[in-house]
C-alpha positions as CSV (number, residue, x, y, z in Angstrom):
1,M,-37.1,-20.5,-12.4
2,G,-38.2,-18.9,-15.6
3,P,-36.3,-16.4,-17.7
4,A,-38.2,-13.4,-16.3
5,G,-37.7,-14.5,-12.7
6,G,-34.1,-15.3,-13.3
7,R,-33.5,-11.8,-14.8
8,H,-35.3,-10.1,-12.0
9,G,-33.2,-12.0,-9.4
10,F,-30.1,-11.0,-11.4
11,Y,-30.9,-7.3,-11.1
12,V,-31.9,-7.6,-7.5
13,G,-28.6,-9.3,-6.7
14,L,-26.7,-6.6,-8.7
15,G,-28.4,-3.8,-6.7
16,L,-27.6,-5.4,-3.4
17,A,-24.0,-6.0,-4.4
18,L,-23.6,-2.3,-5.3
19,A,-25.1,-1.2,-2.0
20,S,-22.9,-3.7,-0.2
21,S,-19.7,-2.2,-1.8
22,V,-20.6,1.3,-0.6
23,F,-21.1,0.2,3.1
24,I,-18.1,-2.0,3.2
25,G,-15.8,0.6,1.7
26,G,-17.0,3.1,4.3
27,S,-16.5,0.6,7.1
28,F,-12.8,0.4,6.4
29,I,-12.4,4.1,7.0
30,L,-14.4,4.1,10.2
31,K,-12.5,1.2,11.6
32,K,-9.2,2.7,10.7
33,K,-10.2,6.0,12.2
34,G,-11.1,4.2,15.5
35,L,-7.8,2.3,15.5
36,L,-5.9,5.6,14.9
37,R,-7.7,7.2,17.9
38,L,-6.7,4.3,20.1
39,C,-3.1,4.6,19.0
40,A,-3.1,8.3,19.8
41,R,-4.3,7.5,23.3
42,G,-1.5,5.0,23.9
43,R,-3.8,2.0,24.1
44,P,-2.6,-1.5,23.1
45,R,-2.7,-1.8,19.3
46,A,-4.5,-4.6,17.5
47,G,-1.3,-5.5,15.7
48,H,0.2,-6.3,19.1
49,G,-2.7,-8.5,20.1
50,G,-4.7,-5.8,21.9
51,H,-8.5,-5.6,21.9
52,A,-9.0,-2.1,23.1
53,Y,-10.9,-1.3,19.9
54,L,-13.9,-3.0,21.4
55,R,-14.4,0.1,23.6
56,E,-14.1,2.5,20.7
57,W,-17.4,3.7,19.2
58,L,-15.9,4.5,15.8
59,W,-14.8,1.0,15.4
60,W,-18.2,-0.3,16.3
61,A,-19.7,2.2,13.8
62,G,-17.4,0.7,11.1
63,L,-18.4,-2.8,12.2
64,L,-22.1,-1.8,11.9
65,C,-21.5,-0.5,8.4
66,M,-19.6,-3.7,7.5
67,G,-22.5,-5.7,9.0
68,I,-25.0,-3.8,6.8
69,G,-22.8,-4.3,3.8
70,E,-22.3,-8.0,4.5
71,A,-26.1,-8.4,5.0
72,A,-26.7,-6.8,1.6
73,N,-24.0,-9.1,0.2
74,F,-25.6,-12.0,1.9
75,A,-28.9,-11.3,0.2
76,A,-27.1,-10.7,-3.1
77,Y,-25.7,-14.2,-3.1
78,A,-29.2,-15.6,-2.7
79,F,-30.4,-13.9,-5.9
80,A,-27.3,-13.8,-8.2
81,P,-24.2,-16.0,-8.9
82,A,-21.1,-15.6,-6.9
83,T,-19.2,-14.9,-10.1
84,L,-21.2,-11.7,-10.5
85,V,-21.5,-10.6,-6.8
86,T,-17.9,-11.0,-5.7
87,P,-16.1,-9.0,-8.4
88,L,-18.3,-6.0,-7.7
89,G,-16.4,-5.6,-4.4
90,A,-14.0,-3.5,-6.5
91,L,-16.4,-0.6,-5.8
92,S,-15.6,-0.9,-2.1
93,V,-12.0,-0.3,-3.0
94,L,-12.9,2.9,-4.9
95,V,-15.1,4.1,-2.0
96,S,-12.3,3.3,0.5
97,A,-9.6,5.0,-1.7
98,V,-11.7,8.2,-2.1
99,L,-12.8,8.4,1.5
100,S,-9.3,7.6,2.8
101,S,-7.9,10.6,0.8
102,T,-10.5,12.8,2.4
103,F,-10.7,11.7,6.0
104,L,-7.4,9.9,6.6
105,N,-5.1,12.3,4.6
106,E,-3.9,9.4,2.4
107,Q,-3.0,10.8,-1.0
108,L,-4.7,9.5,-4.2
109,N,-2.5,10.5,-7.1
110,V,-3.1,10.2,-10.8
111,H,-2.1,6.6,-10.9
112,G,-4.7,5.8,-8.3
113,K,-7.4,7.7,-10.2
114,I,-6.5,5.7,-13.4
115,G,-6.7,2.5,-11.3
116,C,-10.2,3.5,-10.1
117,V,-11.4,4.0,-13.7
118,L,-9.9,0.7,-14.7
119,S,-11.6,-1.0,-11.8
120,I,-15.0,0.4,-12.8
121,L,-14.5,-0.6,-16.4
122,G,-13.5,-4.1,-15.4
123,S,-16.5,-4.5,-13.1
124,T,-18.8,-3.4,-15.9
125,V,-17.3,-6.0,-18.3
126,M,-17.7,-8.7,-15.6
127,V,-21.3,-7.7,-15.0
128,I,-22.1,-7.9,-18.7
129,H,-20.5,-11.4,-19.2
130,A,-21.4,-12.9,-15.8
131,P,-23.7,-16.0,-15.8
132,Q,-27.4,-15.0,-15.2
133,E,-28.6,-18.3,-14.0
134,E,-28.3,-19.9,-10.6
135,E,-26.7,-23.3,-10.4
136,V,-28.0,-24.2,-6.9
137,S,-31.6,-23.4,-6.2
138,S,-32.4,-25.7,-3.2
139,L,-30.8,-26.8,0.1
140,E,-30.8,-30.4,-1.1
141,S,-28.8,-29.6,-4.1
142,M,-26.5,-27.5,-1.9
143,A,-25.9,-30.6,0.3
144,E,-25.0,-32.6,-2.8
145,K,-22.5,-29.9,-3.9
146,L,-20.8,-29.9,-0.5
147,K,-20.2,-33.6,-0.8
148,D,-18.3,-33.2,-4.0
149,P,-14.7,-34.5,-3.6
150,G,-13.3,-31.5,-5.4
151,F,-14.8,-29.1,-2.9
152,I,-13.7,-31.3,0.0
153,V,-10.1,-31.2,-1.2
154,F,-10.4,-27.4,-1.7
155,A,-11.7,-26.9,1.8
156,V,-9.0,-29.0,3.4
157,C,-6.3,-27.1,1.5
158,V,-7.8,-23.8,2.7
159,L,-7.9,-24.8,6.3
160,V,-4.4,-26.3,6.4
161,S,-2.9,-23.2,4.6
162,S,-4.7,-20.8,7.0
163,L,-3.4,-22.7,10.0
164,L,0.1,-22.5,8.7
165,L,-0.2,-18.8,8.0
166,I,-1.7,-18.1,11.5
167,F,0.7,-20.2,13.6
168,V,3.9,-20.3,11.5
169,A,4.1,-17.3,9.2
170,G,2.1,-14.9,11.3
171,P,4.6,-14.6,14.3
172,R,7.6,-14.3,11.9
173,Y,6.4,-12.2,9.0
174,G,3.0,-10.8,10.1
175,R,4.3,-7.3,10.8
176,S,6.5,-7.0,7.8
177,N,4.5,-8.7,5.0
178,V,0.9,-7.5,4.3
179,L,0.1,-10.8,2.5
180,V,0.2,-13.0,5.7
181,Y,-2.9,-11.7,7.4
182,V,-4.7,-10.8,4.2
183,L,-4.3,-14.3,2.9
184,V,-5.9,-15.7,6.0
185,C,-8.9,-13.3,5.5
186,S,-9.2,-14.2,1.8
187,A,-8.9,-18.0,2.2
188,I,-11.4,-18.2,5.0
189,G,-13.6,-15.7,3.2
190,S,-14.0,-18.1,0.3
191,L,-15.6,-20.6,2.7
192,S,-17.7,-17.9,4.3
193,V,-19.2,-17.1,0.8
194,S,-20.2,-20.7,0.4
195,C,-21.9,-20.6,3.7
196,V,-23.7,-17.4,2.8
197,K,-24.8,-18.8,-0.5
198,G,-26.3,-21.9,1.3
199,L,-28.0,-19.8,4.0
200,G,-29.4,-17.5,1.4
201,I,-31.0,-20.4,-0.4
202,A,-32.3,-21.7,3.0
203,L,-33.9,-18.4,3.8
204,K,-35.6,-18.3,0.4
205,E,-37.1,-21.7,1.0
206,L,-38.1,-20.7,4.5
207,F,-40.1,-17.7,3.2
208,A,-41.6,-20.1,0.7
209,G,-43.1,-22.1,3.6
210,K,-40.7,-25.1,3.5
211,P,-39.7,-26.7,6.9
212,I,-36.0,-25.6,6.6
213,L,-35.5,-25.1,10.4
214,K,-35.6,-28.9,10.8
215,E,-32.7,-29.3,8.4
216,P,-29.3,-29.7,10.2
217,L,-27.4,-28.4,7.2
218,G,-28.8,-24.9,7.7
219,W,-27.5,-24.7,11.3
220,V,-24.2,-26.2,10.3
221,L,-23.7,-23.5,7.7
222,L,-24.7,-20.8,10.2
223,V,-22.1,-22.0,12.8
224,C,-19.4,-22.2,10.1
225,L,-20.3,-18.7,8.9
226,V,-19.9,-17.2,12.4
227,I,-16.5,-18.9,12.9
228,C,-15.3,-17.7,9.4
229,I,-16.5,-14.1,9.9
230,S,-14.8,-14.0,13.4
231,V,-11.5,-15.1,11.9
232,Q,-11.8,-12.6,9.1
233,I,-12.6,-9.7,11.4
234,N,-9.7,-10.5,13.8
235,Y,-7.0,-10.8,11.1
236,L,-8.4,-7.9,9.0
237,N,-8.1,-5.7,12.1
238,K,-4.4,-6.7,12.5
239,A,-3.7,-6.0,8.8
240,L,-5.4,-2.6,9.0
241,D,-3.6,-1.6,12.2
242,I,-0.2,-2.4,10.8
243,F,-0.4,-1.4,7.2
244,N,-1.9,1.5,5.2
245,T,-5.6,1.3,4.3
246,S,-4.8,1.9,0.6
247,V,-2.5,-1.1,0.7
248,V,-4.7,-3.6,2.6
249,T,-8.0,-2.9,0.8
250,P,-6.8,-3.5,-2.8
251,I,-4.8,-6.6,-2.0
252,Y,-7.6,-8.0,0.1
253,Y,-10.0,-7.5,-2.8
254,V,-7.8,-9.2,-5.4
255,L,-7.0,-12.2,-3.2
256,F,-10.5,-12.5,-1.8
257,T,-12.1,-12.3,-5.3
258,T,-9.7,-14.9,-6.7
259,S,-10.4,-17.3,-3.8
260,V,-14.2,-16.9,-4.1
261,M,-14.1,-17.3,-7.9
262,T,-12.0,-20.5,-7.4
263,C,-14.4,-21.8,-4.8
264,S,-17.4,-20.9,-6.9
265,A,-16.0,-22.7,-9.9
266,I,-15.3,-25.8,-7.8
267,L,-18.5,-25.9,-5.8
268,F,-21.2,-24.4,-7.9
269,K,-19.7,-25.1,-11.3
270,E,-21.2,-21.9,-12.8
271,W,-18.5,-21.7,-15.4
272,Q,-19.7,-24.9,-17.1
273,H,-22.8,-23.1,-18.3
274,M,-21.0,-20.1,-19.8
275,V,-20.1,-19.8,-23.5
276,L,-16.6,-19.1,-24.6
277,D,-17.0,-15.3,-25.2
278,N,-18.5,-14.9,-21.7
279,I,-15.7,-16.8,-20.1
280,I,-13.1,-14.6,-22.0
281,G,-15.1,-11.5,-21.0
282,T,-15.2,-12.5,-17.4
283,I,-11.5,-13.2,-17.2
284,S,-10.6,-10.0,-19.1
285,G,-12.8,-7.9,-16.8
286,F,-11.2,-9.5,-13.8
287,L,-7.7,-8.9,-15.1
288,T,-8.7,-5.3,-15.9
289,I,-9.8,-4.9,-12.3
290,V,-6.5,-6.4,-11.1
291,S,-4.6,-3.9,-13.2
292,G,-6.5,-1.0,-11.8
293,I,-6.0,-2.3,-8.3
294,F,-2.3,-2.6,-9.0
295,L,-2.1,1.0,-10.1
296,L,-4.0,2.1,-7.1
297,H,-1.6,0.2,-4.8
298,A,1.8,0.1,-6.4
299,F,2.2,3.8,-7.1
300,R,0.3,5.3,-4.2
301,D,3.3,7.2,-2.9
302,V,4.8,8.2,-6.2
303,P,4.1,11.9,-7.1
304,F,3.3,12.4,-10.8
305,S,5.6,15.0,-12.5
306,P,6.8,15.5,-16.1
307,D,10.2,14.0,-15.1
308,L,8.5,10.6,-14.8
309,L,7.6,10.6,-18.4
310,P,9.7,8.4,-20.8
311,L,12.7,10.2,-22.4
312,F,11.1,10.4,-25.9
313,L,8.1,12.1,-24.4
314,Q,10.3,14.5,-22.4
315,Q,12.3,15.3,-25.6
316,G,9.0,15.9,-27.5
317,R,7.8,18.0,-24.7
318,A,11.0,20.1,-24.7
319,D,10.8,20.4,-28.6
320,L,7.2,21.5,-28.3
321,R,8.1,24.1,-25.7
322,T,11.0,25.4,-27.9
323,A,8.8,25.6,-30.9
324,W,6.2,27.6,-29.1
325,R,8.8,30.0,-27.8
326,G,10.2,30.4,-31.3
327,M,6.7,31.1,-32.7
328,D,6.1,33.7,-29.9
329,R,9.4,35.4,-30.8
330,H,8.6,35.3,-34.5
331,Q,5.2,36.9,-34.0
332,S,6.7,39.5,-31.7
333,C,9.3,40.3,-34.3
334,Q,6.6,40.7,-37.0
335,H,4.5,43.1,-35.0
336,Q,7.2,45.0,-33.2
337,P,8.6,47.1,-36.1
338,L,5.3,48.7,-36.9
339,L,5.3,51.1,-34.0
340,P,9.0,52.1,-34.1
341,S,8.7,52.8,-37.8
342,E,5.8,55.1,-37.2
343,D,7.8,56.8,-34.4
344,K,10.8,57.1,-36.6
345,S,8.8,58.7,-39.5
346,S,7.2,61.1,-37.1
347,Q,10.6,61.9,-35.6
348,S,12.1,62.6,-39.0
349,T,9.1,64.8,-39.9
350,E,9.6,66.8,-36.8
351,E,13.4,67.2,-37.6
352,E,12.6,68.5,-41.1
353,E,10.1,71.0,-39.7
354,G,12.8,72.2,-37.2
355,E,15.4,72.7,-40.0
356,S,13.0,74.7,-42.2
357,V,12.2,77.0,-39.3
């Protein structure tokens, strides 16, 4: 792939990733709205193992939006590296936060707005420093990557930890700790991204006229992708039903992005072709996004008032207010005697005229 073709694919993947974030962010709101309607009707909740949301059209609308977003994301991975595509999911957090404050009456205070700005800045930095070359360009090379011992160990660790979270930690702490179900979605999601990357490459070769349908690896990746997405949807529904959307979405983004970047570094080895300044820029951008997500999540219920300022700022604010009041009094004292003096002189003139008469 030449430099022009690689740059064109880079921008195509970037545009698809941005569109994906918009649809996925909106899907959280529609699905949460559907779950709230079911709760108002007294139907069994998803957090208690119910599946009544399958008969709610709003939930299906949210699933459709998520499907469109995931399809755009699917295509983005075929054109651009995972190190670029995945961090742009921060925009779905912004979309979800803004829409939840509008349609779900979830407040977005000044800390959340600052967090949104930081997330946008961090995403921009990551886009600038992300690798612009694809490490895997054919299904044969993808098969070689999947046989790497490092990836096999990573996949086994993900599967074992997910099973422990589902069957051991889930029944005990699933309803009190948001990390349990979100960790399951994030860990399995890292494997689903690998499947999506492989299927995207297979589709590109299929459109190029290669006999990809005869390759068993493509079908194996498709089956694994369906299983991974089914697990993600199930446990994401449980997390959304139990916890606030503004809590689930940011934490899911941070954990999911970290898992995908780790999987990408192990499987595709994109970081080996990055210079030091791009590595530092990518890590700095990601940490900036994490800081923004933390502000968006940790202080979501804290109202901003002057009493929350540090003491030295409060003292300075009080001194400034006192100084302004003193200046107002001083100005009023300077201008106030003018009129009384005129009144007094006119009054004395009238008294002198009265005495002369």
